[in-house]
C-alpha positions as CSV (number, residue, x, y, z in Angstrom):
1,M,0.2,-0.2,0.3
2,P,1.6,3.1,-1.4
3,S,1.6,5.5,1.8
4,F,1.5,9.6,1.6
5,D,3.4,11.3,2.9
6,P,2.5,15.6,3.8
7,K,4.4,18.1,1.7
8,P,5.2,21.3,3.7
9,D,4.1,24.4,2.5
10,P,6.3,26.0,-0.2
11,I,7.9,29.2,1.9
12,P,6.4,31.9,-0.1
13,S,9.0,34.6,-1.3
14,P,9.1,38.0,-0.1
15,R,8.8,39.0,-3.8
16,L,6.0,37.5,-5.1
17,S,3.6,38.2,-1.8
18,T,5.0,42.2,-2.0
19,L,4.3,41.8,-5.6
20,S,0.5,40.3,-4.1
21,R,-0.1,42.7,-1.6
22,F,0.4,45.9,-4.4
23,R,-2.2,44.2,-6.7
24,R,-3.9,44.1,-3.9
25,I,-3.8,47.6,-2.7
26,M,-3.9,49.6,-6.5
27,T,-7.6,47.4,-6.7
28,W,-8.7,49.0,-3.9
29,M,-7.5,52.3,-5.0
30,A,-8.8,52.1,-8.8
31,S,-12.2,51.4,-7.0
32,F,-11.4,54.2,-4.8
33,S,-10.5,56.7,-7.6
34,I,-13.7,55.8,-10.1
35,A,-15.5,56.6,-6.9
36,I,-13.6,60.2,-6.7
37,A,-13.8,60.3,-10.5
38,A,-17.8,59.9,-10.5
39,I,-18.1,62.7,-7.8
40,A,-16.3,65.6,-9.4
41,V,-18.4,64.7,-13.1
42,L,-21.1,64.6,-10.8
43,L,-20.2,67.8,-9.0
44,V,-18.6,70.0,-12.6
45,A,-22.1,68.8,-14.4
46,R,-24.3,69.6,-11.2
47,G,-22.6,73.1,-11.3
48,D,-23.4,74.8,-14.7
49,Q,-25.7,74.2,-17.3
50,G,-23.5,74.5,-20.5
51,V,-21.3,71.5,-19.6
52,H,-19.8,69.8,-22.5
53,I,-19.1,66.2,-22.3
54,H,-15.3,66.7,-23.6
55,M,-15.1,68.6,-20.5
56,L,-16.4,65.5,-18.2
57,I,-14.2,63.2,-20.2
58,A,-11.5,65.6,-19.4
59,T,-12.4,65.9,-15.3
60,A,-12.8,62.1,-15.0
61,L,-9.7,61.4,-16.6
62,G,-7.6,64.1,-14.9
63,V,-9.1,63.4,-11.4
64,G,-9.3,59.6,-11.4
65,L,-5.4,59.4,-13.3
66,T,-4.5,62.1,-10.1
67,V,-5.6,59.9,-8.1
68,L,-4.4,56.8,-8.9
69,L,-1.1,58.0,-9.3
70,A,-1.0,59.6,-6.1
71,T,-2.0,56.4,-4.3
72,G,0.1,54.7,-6.4
73,L,3.2,56.6,-5.7
74,M,2.1,56.4,-1.4
75,S,1.5,52.5,-1.8
76,L,4.7,52.2,-3.1
77,V,6.2,54.1,-0.4
78,F,4.4,52.1,2.1
79,L,6.0,49.3,0.6
80,S,9.5,50.1,0.6
81,S,9.4,51.1,4.2
82,S,7.6,48.0,5.5
83,S,10.1,45.5,3.0
84,G,12.7,46.4,4.5
85,H,14.9,48.6,1.7
86,D,14.3,51.8,3.4
87,D,16.6,50.8,6.1
88,A,19.4,49.3,4.1
89,A,19.0,52.6,2.4
90,G,19.1,54.5,5.5
91,Q,22.3,52.7,6.6
92,A,24.1,53.9,3.7
93,T,23.3,57.4,3.8
94,D,24.5,56.7,7.8
95,A,27.5,55.6,6.5
96,T,28.6,58.3,4.2
97,R,27.9,60.9,6.7
98,D,29.9,59.6,9.4
99,A,32.6,59.5,7.0
100,R,32.0,63.0,5.7
101,D,32.1,64.2,9.6
102,E,35.1,62.3,9.6
103,D,36.6,64.6,6.9
104,D,35.6,67.5,8.0
105,D,37.2,67.2,11.3
106,Q,40.4,66.5,9.9
């Protein structure tokens, strides 16, 4: 009778888990930017009687892409900070600053 040994779950790679977190965050942020763009279009359409469709499209694209860009950059900062990449950059900056201070003392 064959025996089936359970195999342990593979350890997820940090790169793939960070990428999946980024995709999950950006899915929510895309929904958020669509909602904000819709609100902006409604406010512009409600404000004036002579609103053209081109103005509504430009408003939707401008507001939606601006919010999406801002939230995308902020999510990258958040993920970079939580992954530890910023710590390595901070240590390199500290070492450079220390070396510069030693040169200034001499």
